[in-house]
Each structure stands twice: as structure tokens, then as C-alpha cells.
N, C-alpha and C positions, 0 to 999 in steps of 0.2 A: 504493500500500500504506500502511495506517495505521501511523504510527510507534508504537512500543510502549515508551515510557518506563515504563509501568505495570509491565511485567515486571521491568525493572531495579530499580525502586523497591521492588517487592514482594520481590525477592530481598534488597535491602539492609535492608528493615525486618525480614524474617525472620531475617537474620543477627544484627541488633542484638537481636532478641527472644531468640534462642538464648542470648545472654550472660546473660539474666536468668532462664534456666530454673531454676537452682538455688534461686531465691527463691520458686518457686511450690510451695506445699504444701497446696493445697486438699483438704479431707477427702473431698469427694464430687464426682464429675463432674457438670457442669451444661451443659445445651444451651439456647442462646438462638436463636430464629428472628428474623431481622432483615429486615423488609420495606423495600424501596427502590422508588421510583417509576419510575426510569429504566431503559432497556434494559441488558442485560448488557454490551453493547459500549461503553456510555457510561463516560467516565473516572471519574465519581462512583461508579458501581457497581463498577468495577474497583478503585478505591481502597478502597471498603468491603470488598471481598473480600480485598484485601491486608491490611487492618486485622484482619479476622476470622482470617485465616491466622496473622498474627503473634501474636495473642492466644492462639490454640490452641498454637502452638509454645512461647510464653513461659510458659504455665501447665501445660505438660506434658500437655495434653489435659483438664485439669480444667475449663476453660471452653471449650466449643465454640460458635462463632457461625456460623450457617448463613444466608447471604444469599439473599433471594428478590427478584430484580430484576424490572423491568418492571411493577410493580403487580400481580404474580401472587398475592401473599398477601393484601395489602390494597391497594385503590386509593390513589393519591396523597393524595386528600382525606380518606382514612380512617386514614392511618398515625398521625398525631399522637394522635388520640383512642384508637386501639388501644393505643398505648404508655402513655398516661395511665392507662387503665383496666386495664392488665395483660393485655390480650389478646395482646400481643406485648411481650417484655421490652426490646427495643431497636429503633430504627428511624431512618429519615432522612426529613426533610421540609424543603421550602422554607417557612420560617416566614412570609415576607411573604404567603403565601396565607391566613394566619390573622390578618390585620390587623384583621378584624372583631372578634376576641376582645380584642386589645390593639393600639392604633394603633402602639405602639413597634415591633412586629414589622415594620413597613414601613420601618424606617430605611435598609435597604439597597436600597430601590427608590424613593428620592426622586430625581426626574430631575435629572441633571447635578450632583448633590452631589459625586459622585466619577465620574471617567471613565477611571481607570487602575488597574492592579493595586496600584501603590504607595499611591495614595490610599485604595483599598478596604481595604488592610491597616490603615492608620491609623484609618479609620472603625470597623473591626471592633474594634480594641483599645480605642477610646473607648466602644464600645457593649457590649462583652462582659460586664462586671460587671452591668449592668442586665438584659441578656438572661438571664444565669444566674439572677438573682434572680426574674425573672418566671417562668421555667420551673420553678424550685424550688417556687414557689407553686402550680404546676399539676401537682405530683407527678412532675416530670421532672428528671433530672440531665444537663446538657450535657456532651458529650464533645469534639466537635470540629466545625468548620465549614470548608467549602471553597467558594471563589467560582466562579461561572460567568465566562466571558469577557464583555467588554463587550457590551451588548445593541444589536442592530441591528434594522432593520425589513424584513420580507418582504412583497412584494406580487405580484399577478399582472398588474401593469401599471406603466408609468412614472409616477412621482410627483415633481412639481416643487415642490409647495406643499401645505400642509394642506388647502386647498380641494379638491384632487384626491382626497381620501380620503372625501368625503361619501358616506354610504350603504354603504360597504364593511363586510362582516361580518368582524369582527376578533376573533381568538381571545384571550381574556383568561385569565390564570392567577392573578391576585391583584387586590386593590383598585386598585393603581396602574395596572395595564394596563386595567382597566375604565374608570377615570376618564380615562386618556389617550384611549381610544377615544371616550368621550362628548365630551370637549373638542375632538376633531378631527372631530366629526360622523359618526363611524363607529358601527356597531352591535356592542356587546360581546357575545361568546358565551363562556361559561365552559367551557373544555375542558382536561382533564388531558393531560399529555404523552403518555401511552400511547394516547390517543384522537385525537391530532393528525392522523396520516396519514389515517385514515378521514374525519375532518372536512373535510380539504382535498379528498380524492377525491370526496366527495359534495356539496361546495359549502356545507357548513354554516359553514365559515370560508374567507375569501378572502385573509386577511392576518394577520400576527401580529408581535410583537416578541420576540426571543430572541437567544441567542448563535449564533455559527456552529456550535457543537457540536450544537444541536438541529436546525438545518437539515441538517447532514451525517448525523446519526443517522437522521433521518426521510426522507432523500432528497427533500427538498421541491422540488428542481428538476423532479420529475415533475409538479408541479402549479402551481408559482409561477415567475416569471421574473426578479424583481428583488430584490436585497438592498442596502439602504442602510446604510452604516456611520455610526451616529450616537453610539455609545458613551454611551447614555442612563444606564445604571447597571450595577453588577455585583452581582447578588443572590447569596445564599449558600444552600447546602444545609447542614442542621444534623443531626448525629447525637446522639441523646439516649437515656437509659435510664429505664425506670420506677423510681421511687425505692425501692419495696419490693424490687424485684429487685436493685437496686444495693446496698442495705443488707444483703441476704442474703449477699453475697459477703464473704469474709474480707478483712482489711485488705491483706494481701499481694497478693491477686488484684486488688483495686481499684487498688492502686498500679501494677500491671503494665498494667491496662487504660488507665489515665490516660497512662502512658508511651507506649503504642502509639497512643493517640489523638493525642497531641502529634506523633508522627512522621507519622501519617496526615494531619493538617492540613497539615504542611509539604510532604509528598509530593504531596498533592492540589492544593495551591496552585501548586507548581512545575509540575505537569503542565498545569494550566489555562493558565498563562503560555506554556508551550512549545507547546501545541496551538492557541492562539488564532489566530494568523495562518495556520496550516496549514489549519484548518477553513474559513476564508474563501477561501483559495486553492482548496480543493476545490469550493466552490460555483461558482466561476468555471470550473474545469476541467470541471464537469458542465453547463455551458451557461448558467448564470445571469449576468445583468448585475450586476456587483458594483461599487459606487462609493461614494465618500464623499458624504454628503448635501450637496446644493448649498446655496449661501448662503441662498436663499429658504426652502427646506425647513428648514434648520438654525435659522434665525431664528424661524420659526413654532413649531417644537418647543421652542425655549428659552423662548418666551413662555408656552407651555403649562406648561413646567417651573416657571416662576416661580409660576404659579397653584397648581400642585400642591404645591409646597414650602410655600407659605403655608397651604394647607389642611391639610397634614400636621402642621405645627407647631402649628396651632390645636387639633388633636384629640390630638396626642401629649403635650401639656402640658409640665410641668416636666421630666419624664424625657426627652422628645424633645429639648427645648431644651438640656438638659445634655449630651446626646450630641453635638449639633452644635457646641456651644461647646467641649467638650473636643477634638473633632476639629480645630476651627479653631486651637486653641492648639498643635497638634503640629507 
């Protein structure tokens, strides 16, 4: 049975929100549709629903946020643009998937720059002001960000070294995963999370890198046999608002939304940490071979990581270097 810290946190957030109820005096009720790319059962989506519920309670119903999970309103790769252009007032997106727009968005997918939640939090604090400024220039207001558990590699066969990956069709979800596939001799195939199960079932993809959460949500043991714990990086999902929609809210409502966003970031991060090992255990419980990457495989991947880090720094420029330098000083 899936542990349900979401329910407890949702209750806790709602209680805190209720304490702010008297501060909410919006003149007109407002409804925001919130597209999210991941299944309703995923903790990111559950956290988004808890955030939406808390905002509704705290504003006395003056601002209603309706979450649409699983890419049902907009596909994952459409969400950011939809919010920028006002087709949706609020949404969630994995920003590293938009590294082609700005290389800095890939800061959370630099291989082996961080391999733990503690380091990921420090890197996020180093990067946050820059990410907020970039998004502001794109007509977006950042609310909160929640990490995924450390990324591992899924295969349909035993892998002892990068040489064993040659020719495998590898699901990519951002520039980093595409480049990883190329450097490992695999064939990158761009596939959104909502399409992953079908891609595996039809052989469009034979392997991918992601957290234990994705493997569990998509029941990948039905198609793949091995999971290697490599802790390559901890990417984040980001929730942001269209700037015009944000500015249309009164100051009191904006303050409430920011307060609930802060709580959502904390709750989501805590849940990611709590579920991380549980997800991996469930992969094993459902028949997958789960193991820490061996010395040879780890060494090969770290060598690829050095190359990818150098490449990212070269394109991310001064902003990217400033983020890494600030992180190193923490």
C-alpha cells in the first residue's frame, strides 16, 4: 500500500491556511485551471492539489485553483508556453526540458553536480534568484519548486558498462538525457511522461533515466527488468503563474498564494525524501533487479558526466558559472 504523507501534509497546510482566512478579501471570485504533466497519483500532482486546496481555503473561495493532472489539459511540453501566453493562468513544468530556450534551465540536470537531497536544496537556493529573473523575462512568476528523487537508470537487460548500452532506444525528456544517450551510444527518443508506458509497451523506448517515482507510477516492471541506482541528478518541477494573471490579483491574495507556495515547496520536498527509498523498494518487490551501479558502470557514467558538465558550463555562460560557484561556497 502506498504511504500517504500527502494526506497528512494536505491537512496540515489547510489548517495553516485557515488561520489566514480573515486576511482574504478579494472582491471577485477567480478560477484558475492548473495543468500538470504527471498522473494524479504522483506526489507532485498530489502536492499541487494540496496547494490548490489550501489557497481556496485561505482566500475564502475567492481564488479557486483546479488541477488537471496527467497532461489532460495541456501536454507536458505545452504547459510552459500555455502559461506564458495566458492560455492557462498557472501550471507546473520540468524546466530542464526547456534548456533549448535558456541553457541555465538545465542547472538541475548537470550529472553528478548534486547526488543528494541536501545538496539539491543548496543548489536550488544558489540558482533561485537567477531562475526567477529568467522566468520574469518570459512573463512568468515563480511560485515554488519541488525535487524528484535521485535519478537512476532503467533497462531491459543487465548493464555492466556503457559499452553494453550501444544501440538501445533511450527515452529522453530534456537536453541532458538526450546528450547522455548520445555519449553512451544509445538512440535518444523524446517522450513525455504521460506517453512513457505506451512507448515501453511498443518498443519505441527500451530504457530511460528517472527516479523510482516514475518507475513505480508507470509500473515499468511490466516491460523492463533492471534498475541501477546511480543518483545522477535531482531535477525539479516548477510551478509558475502568468504575470498578467498574477498582477490581476489583489495584494492580499498574492501574499496568501506566496505563503501557501512556500508551504507546498516544503511539503513536496519532504515527501520526495520520504518516498525515495520506498519507490525503489517497490521496484524490487515487483520483480525488478535493483542494484547500485557497479564500479565499471559508475566510472563510465562519471566520465560522461565530466563531459556534460563542461559542455553545460560553456553554453550556460556567466549565469551558469555563478550558480555553480555560489553552490560551491555553501
